[in-house]
C-alpha positions in Angstrom: 119.7 181.3 31.0 118.4 177.7 31.3 119.1 176.6 34.8 119.2 178.4 38.1 120.0 175.2 39.9 119.4 171.5 39.6 119.1 169.4 42.8 117.9 165.8 43.3 116.7 165.8 39.7 114.6 169.0 40.2 115.5 171.7 37.7 114.5 175.4 38.1 114.5 177.0 34.7 114.0 180.5 33.2 114.4 179.2 29.7 111.8 180.8 27.3 111.0 177.3 25.9 110.0 176.0 29.3 107.9 179.0 30.1 106.2 178.9 26.8 105.5 175.2 27.4 103.3 176.1 30.4 101.1 178.5 28.4 100.8 176.2 25.3 100.3 172.9 27.1 98.3 173.9 30.3 95.5 175.9 28.6 93.3 176.0 31.8 96.1 177.7 33.8 96.8 180.2 31.1 93.1 181.1 30.9 92.9 181.7 34.6 93.5 185.4 35.4 95.4 184.5 38.6 97.2 181.5 37.0 96.0 178.9 39.5 97.9 175.5 39.4 94.7 173.7 38.2 96.2 170.3 37.3 98.2 170.5 40.5 95.2 170.6 42.8 93.1 168.3 40.6 95.9 165.7 40.8 95.9 166.1 44.6 92.2 165.4 44.6 92.6 162.4 42.3 95.1 161.1 44.9 92.6 161.7 47.7 94.6 164.5 49.3 92.0 167.2 49.6 94.1 169.1 52.2 96.9 169.5 49.7 94.4 170.5 47.0 93.1 173.2 49.4 96.6 174.5 50.1 97.4 174.9 46.4 94.2 176.8 45.9 94.7 178.9 49.1 98.2 179.8 47.8 97.2 180.6 44.3 93.7 182.3 44.5 93.4 183.0 48.2 89.5 182.5 48.2 88.9 178.9 47.2 85.6 178.5 49.1 84.2 181.7 47.4 85.7 181.1 43.9 84.6 177.5 43.9 81.1 178.9 43.8 81.1 182.2 41.9 84.0 182.1 39.5 83.0 182.7 35.9 85.2 179.7 34.9 87.3 180.9 32.0 89.5 177.8 32.7 86.7 175.4 31.7 86.1 176.9 28.3 89.9 176.4 27.7 90.0 172.8 29.1 91.4 170.3 26.6 88.8 167.8 27.6 86.2 170.1 26.1 87.9 170.4 22.7 86.1 168.9 19.7 85.6 165.2 20.0 86.9 165.0 23.5 83.7 165.4 25.5 82.8 167.9 28.2 85.4 170.1 30.1 86.4 169.0 33.5 84.4 170.6 36.3 87.4 172.6 37.4 85.4 175.1 39.5 83.4 172.5 41.3 86.6 170.6 42.1 88.1 173.9 43.5 85.0 174.0 45.8 85.6 170.4 46.8 89.1 171.2 47.9 87.6 173.8 50.3 84.5 171.7 51.3 86.6 168.6 52.0 90.1 169.8 52.7 89.8 173.2 54.5 92.7 173.8 56.9 93.3 176.3 59.6 97.1 176.1 60.0 98.9 179.4 59.3 102.6 180.3 58.8 104.6 182.2 61.3 105.3 185.7 59.8 108.1 188.0 60.8 106.9 191.6 60.7 108.9 194.0 58.5 107.9 197.2 60.3 105.8 198.7 57.5 102.1 199.4 57.4 99.5 199.2 54.6 95.9 200.5 54.4 93.5 198.9 52.0 90.1 200.5 51.3 87.6 197.8 50.4 87.2 194.2 51.5 86.1 192.7 48.3 88.2 190.1 46.3 90.9 192.6 45.2 91.3 194.1 48.7 91.3 190.7 50.4 93.9 189.2 48.0 96.2 192.2 48.3 95.8 192.0 52.1 96.6 188.3 52.1 99.7 188.7 50.0 101.1 191.7 51.8 100.5 190.1 55.2 102.5 187.1 54.2 105.4 189.4 53.4 105.3 190.8 56.9 103.4 194.0 56.4 100.9 195.3 59.0 97.7 195.4 57.0 94.5 197.3 57.9 91.5 196.9 55.7 88.7 199.6 55.8 85.2 198.4 54.8 82.3 200.8 54.4 79.6 198.3 55.2 79.0 196.7 58.5 80.3 193.3 57.5 83.3 192.1 55.5 83.3 190.9 51.9 82.1 194.0 50.0 80.4 192.9 46.8 80.9 189.3 47.7 78.4 189.7 50.5 76.1 192.5 49.4 76.2 192.1 45.6 75.7 188.4 45.3 72.7 186.3 46.4 73.1 183.7 49.2 71.7 180.9 47.1 75.0 181.2 45.1 77.3 182.4 47.9 76.2 181.9 51.5 77.5 184.5 53.9 79.2 181.8 56.2 81.3 180.9 53.2 82.4 184.5 52.8 83.2 184.6 56.5 85.2 181.4 56.2 87.6 182.7 53.5 87.8 186.2 55.2 88.7 184.6 58.5 91.6 182.7 56.9 93.0 186.1 56.0 92.3 187.7 59.3 94.3 184.9 61.0 97.4 186.1 59.1 97.2 189.2 61.3 95.2 191.4 58.9 92.9 193.9 60.7 89.5 194.7 59.2 87.6 197.7 60.4 83.9 197.8 59.2 81.6 200.8 58.9 84.5 202.9 57.7 83.8 204.8 54.6 86.6 206.9 53.2 85.3 209.7 51.0 87.0 212.7 49.5 90.5 213.6 48.5 91.4 215.0 52.0 90.6 211.7 53.7 92.7 209.7 51.2 95.6 212.0 51.6 95.4 211.6 55.3 95.7 207.9 54.9 98.7 208.2 52.7 100.4 210.2 55.5 99.6 207.6 58.1 100.6 204.5 56.2 103.6 203.5 54.1 101.2 202.7 51.3 97.4 202.9 50.6 95.4 200.7 48.2 92.0 201.7 47.0 90.2 198.4 46.1 86.6 199.4 46.2 84.1 197.7 43.9 81.8 199.2 41.2 78.9 200.4 43.4 77.3 202.9 41.0 74.8 201.9 38.3 75.4 202.8 34.7 72.4 205.1 34.2 69.8 205.1 31.5 67.8 208.0 30.2 64.3 206.6 29.6 61.0 207.9 30.9 59.6 206.4 34.2 62.9 205.3 35.8 61.9 207.0 39.0 58.7 205.0 39.4 58.3 202.9 42.5 59.3 199.3 41.6 62.0 200.4 39.2 65.5 199.5 40.3 69.1 199.3 39.0 70.5 195.8 39.3 72.9 196.1 42.2 70.4 198.2 44.2 67.7 195.6 43.8 70.1 192.8 44.8 71.3 194.7 47.9 67.8 195.5 49.0 66.8 191.9 48.6 69.8 190.7 50.6 69.0 193.3 53.3 65.3 192.3 53.4 64.3 195.8 52.1 61.9 194.8 49.3 58.7 195.8 51.2 55.9 195.0 48.7 54.7 191.9 47.0 56.8 191.0 43.9 54.7 189.3 41.3 55.7 190.3 37.8 59.3 191.1 37.1 61.3 192.2 34.1 65.1 192.2 34.2 67.0 194.1 31.5 70.4 192.8 30.9 72.4 189.6 30.0 75.2 189.4 32.4 75.7 187.7 35.8 73.9 190.5 37.7 70.9 190.1 35.5 70.9 186.4 36.2 71.1 186.9 39.9 68.3 189.5 39.9 66.0 187.2 37.9 66.7 184.3 40.3 66.3 186.3 43.4 63.0 187.5 42.1 61.9 183.9 41.9 62.8 183.6 45.6 60.9 186.7 46.5 57.7 185.0 45.2 57.5 186.4 41.7 55.0 184.4 39.5 56.3 185.7 36.1 59.9 186.7 35.4 61.3 187.8 32.1 64.8 188.6 31.0 64.9 191.3 28.3 68.2 191.5 26.4 69.4 193.9 23.7 71.2 191.1 21.7 70.8 187.4 21.1 71.0 184.5 23.5 74.5 183.4 22.5 75.7 187.0 23.1 74.7 187.0 26.8 77.6 187.6 29.2 76.2 184.9 31.6 77.4 181.4 30.9 75.2 178.5 29.7 75.2 177.1 33.2 73.5 180.2 34.6 71.0 180.4 31.7 70.1 176.7 32.3 69.5 177.5 36.0 67.2 180.4 35.1 65.2 178.3 32.8 64.8 175.6 35.4 63.3 178.2 37.7 60.8 179.4 35.0 62.5 182.5 33.8 61.4 183.6 30.3 63.5 185.4 27.7 62.9 188.2 25.2 65.9 188.7 23.0 66.8 191.6 20.6 64.7 194.1 22.5 65.3 197.6 23.9 63.5 199.2 26.8 61.7 202.4 25.7 59.8 203.5 28.7 58.6 202.5 32.2 54.9 203.0 32.5 53.4 203.7 35.9 50.1 204.4 37.6 50.0 206.5 40.8 53.7 206.5 40.7 54.1 202.7 40.7 55.4 200.5 37.9 52.6 198.7 35.9 54.4 197.7 32.7 57.5 198.1 30.5 57.3 199.3 26.9 60.0 197.9 24.6 60.9 197.9 20.9 62.3 195.0 18.8 65.8 195.0 17.3 67.5 193.6 14.3 71.1 192.3 14.6 73.4 193.8 12.1 76.4 192.2 10.4 78.8 194.0 12.7 76.9 192.6 15.8 75.3 196.0 16.6 71.5 196.3 16.7 69.1 198.5 14.9 65.6 199.3 16.2 62.8 198.0 14.0 60.3 200.7 13.2 56.7 200.3 14.7 57.8 197.3 16.7 56.9 198.4 20.2 55.2 196.0 22.6 54.3 195.8 26.3 55.3 193.5 29.2 53.2 193.9 32.3 55.3 194.2 35.5 55.3 195.5 39.0 59.1 195.4 39.2 61.6 196.4 36.6 65.3 195.8 37.1 67.9 197.5 34.9 71.0 195.2 35.3 73.1 196.9 32.7 76.4 197.3 34.6 78.1 199.3 37.3 80.9 201.8 37.6 83.3 202.9 40.2 82.9 206.1 42.4 85.8 207.9 40.9 84.7 211.4 41.9 85.5 210.6 45.6 89.2 210.8 44.6 89.3 214.4 43.5 92.7 215.4 42.2 94.2 212.1 43.4 92.9 210.6 40.3 95.1 212.7 38.0 97.8 213.5 40.6 98.1 210.5 42.8 100.5 210.3 45.7 103.5 208.1 45.2 102.3 205.7 47.8 98.7 205.5 46.6 97.6 202.6 44.4 94.4 201.5 42.7 93.3 197.8 42.5 90.5 195.8 41.0 87.4 197.7 39.7 88.8 201.1 40.5 91.7 200.4 38.2 90.0 198.7 35.3 86.3 198.9 35.8 83.7 196.2 36.6 85.3 192.8 36.6 84.6 189.2 37.7 85.7 187.9 41.2 88.7 186.1 39.8 89.8 189.1 37.7 89.5 191.3 40.7 91.5 188.9 42.9 94.2 188.7 40.2 94.6 192.5 40.1 94.7 192.5 43.9 97.8 190.3 43.6 99.3 192.4 40.9 98.8 195.5 43.0 100.3 193.9 46.1 103.4 193.1 44.1 103.6 196.7 42.9 103.3 197.9 46.5 106.0 195.5 47.7 108.3 196.6 44.9 107.7 200.3 45.7 108.5 199.8 49.4 111.7 197.7 48.9 114.7 197.5 46.7 113.1 194.8 44.7 113.9 194.9 41.0 110.7 193.0 40.0 109.3 189.5 39.7 110.5 186.6 37.6 108.7 183.5 36.2 110.5 180.3 36.9 109.5 176.8 35.9 110.0 174.0 38.4 110.7 170.7 36.5 110.5 167.5 38.5 111.0 164.1 36.9 108.4 161.5 37.8 107.9 157.8 37.2 104.1 157.8 36.5 101.1 160.2 36.1 98.4 158.0 37.7 96.2 158.3 34.6 94.8 155.4 32.7 93.2 155.2 29.3 89.8 154.3 30.8 89.8 157.7 32.6 89.0 159.3 29.2 85.6 157.7 29.1 84.4 158.9 32.5 81.3 161.1 31.9 81.0 164.6 33.4 79.8 164.3 37.0 76.6 166.3 37.7 76.4 168.7 40.6 73.8 167.8 43.1 71.3 170.6 43.5 68.5 171.7 45.8 65.1 170.5 44.5 63.0 173.2 42.8 60.4 172.7 45.5 62.8 174.1 48.1 64.3 177.0 46.1 61.8 179.8 47.2 64.1 180.2 50.3 66.5 182.9 49.0 69.2 181.9 51.5 69.3 178.2 50.6 72.3 177.3 48.5 71.2 175.6 45.3 74.5 173.9 44.3 75.2 171.4 47.1 78.8 170.5 46.3 80.4 167.2 45.2 80.5 164.3 47.6 84.0 162.9 48.2 83.3 160.0 45.9 82.0 162.2 43.1 85.0 164.6 43.4 87.4 161.6 43.1 85.7 160.4 40.0 85.6 163.9 38.3 89.2 164.5 39.1 90.2 161.4 37.1 88.8 163.1 34.0 91.6 165.7 34.0 94.3 165.1 31.4 96.9 166.4 34.0 98.4 168.6 31.3 101.3 169.7 33.6 103.1 166.4 32.8 105.5 166.7 29.9 106.5 163.6 27.9 109.8 164.0 26.1 111.9 161.7 23.8 115.6 161.8 24.0 116.5 161.6 20.3 120.1 160.7 20.9 118.9 157.4 22.6 115.9 156.7 20.4 116.3 153.6 18.2 113.2 154.4 16.1 111.6 151.0 16.9 108.2 152.6 17.0 107.1 150.6 20.0 105.7 153.8 21.5 103.6 154.4 18.4 102.3 150.8 18.5 100.8 151.3 22.0 99.5 154.9 21.8 95.8 154.9 22.4 95.4 158.2 20.5 97.3 159.7 17.6 99.8 161.6 19.8 103.3 160.4 18.7 104.6 161.5 15.3 107.4 160.9 12.9 108.8 164.4 12.5 110.9 166.5 10.2 111.8 170.2 9.7 112.0 170.7 13.5 112.6 174.2 14.8 112.1 176.3 17.9 110.8 179.7 17.3 111.9 182.8 19.2 108.8 182.7 21.5 109.7 179.1 22.5 107.2 177.3 20.3 108.3 173.8 19.0 107.4 173.4 15.4 107.7 170.4 13.1 106.1 168.7 10.1 104.6 165.2 10.2 106.1 162.7 7.8 105.6 159.0 7.0 108.8 158.7 5.0 111.7 157.1 6.9 114.2 159.0 4.7 112.9 162.3 6.1 112.5 161.4 9.8 114.6 163.6 12.1 112.9 162.7 15.3 110.0 160.9 17.0 107.9 163.7 18.6 105.1 163.7 21.2 102.1 165.9 20.5 101.1 167.3 23.9 97.8 168.6 22.5 96.8 165.0 21.9 98.7 163.1 24.6 96.4 161.8 27.4 99.3 161.2 29.8 98.5 157.5 30.2 102.2 156.5 30.2 101.9 153.6 27.8 104.9 154.9 25.7 107.0 155.4 28.7 106.4 151.8 29.9 107.2 150.0 26.6 110.3 152.0 25.5 113.1 149.3 25.4 115.9 151.9 25.7 114.2 154.2 28.3 114.5 157.3 26.0 111.1 158.6 27.1 111.0 160.8 30.2 108.1 162.3 32.2 108.4 165.6 34.1 105.9 167.7 36.0 106.1 171.4 35.1 105.0 174.0 37.7 105.2 177.8 37.4 106.6 179.9 40.2 106.7 183.7 40.2 109.4 184.9 42.6 110.7 188.3 43.6 114.1 189.4 42.3 116.4 191.6 44.4 
């Protein structure tokens, strides 16, 4: 089926070709676990409408203030602007933050209650997103949080220099204002307690985070000054590190390892080392995080394995390690007789976390019909945006379970436009740097390091976006092959094409040709198109059209 309806030029399509176009031509959106309308909110910023940019983010990823700071940015590695020869990716994440910093709104829709109640255990990103989505559908939602304040791992597992607590409060409050009730200090533990909840509520979602460390079996782990990563971070956040921290070794290469190393700097450590099993380019943390550590004096030891924690009078004094050799299959092999020592008073094993599955008892293998898992409890430790995406997925599963809903359907909203607002000169705008707190002021562990874009800087950075949601198309029936469009294209994005076909998955395939006898059409290569509109303006027969493509996922009765 191609059209559901067409009104005032706007077309709603379920055609596989249009849906495929979204994935192929908006790579940042496809890379985002929750499918945020990235070009949509960046265009709003480009036009100076930060409130609209915030509303788009609030609709799509629920936690824009938080995710604008701590998202792991899979969208940016997919950004077309970062492809070979095109420069640096757009600062998509910082622009998300700008939408919240400069466009935060407190208006909320009126919601008609549907008479059904939901209990969500855990107020982290998965639980909060599920609560938001279900509240908007009219459910009475109660969230139970084991800690004394909301946010779960967002508050207790991340340092304030990355994510201040007032920012967590801001995004949580926007969900509470939808009518969601959050009860803190409520730990649910054991099969009987969960079964009791399933009898009280129409549905129950367990959305707790991964709170347990993945344990190691090496000598000395019980020494004073030896921690697992999350435990160290939580104790630092709660002011429970009660001895002078001077020499720190952090084992691991992910985001938790980064946070532990950087919080150690703020606790006054004079020497901080990251010890990682593999090579630098195999670290889970991104280049941005590694650069931040280096700026704060963190040193690195790659291709090493911890062998033993050595102590004196029960307190850590050093870490013994061995060196590794990387194998062709990317595994490592310990090098014989390669042991060495790093002096330390604090050793942090940031090697990952796992969920507390044992609290579920038989519910894990024999769940009640109205009992659902979300986020880390379903798939294991994940990033904030991945957890939020699964919270949305779970909310849809719950809604489908409690209604006669058949499911959800992707629809493409296609709206014709006269211009994109982009100009050729926008391609040459350099990446705008984020203003940061000076190193001299970073010993305060609660002082946010990244200070956010100014309005002017956000407007400039937004202009770098290619606005890939605009689709340029040529009506072959009207084209007179004058090549005026090819004459004015600033990049090689318009082709003389032959052997045109549409595959079953919706991909448009063709072969370039320079022979007039073979030309079947003039085609626009959206991978190279910079959406400047030159071709649209010069076409003498107006056979080129521009449409904005937006993806909607809607319930189907």
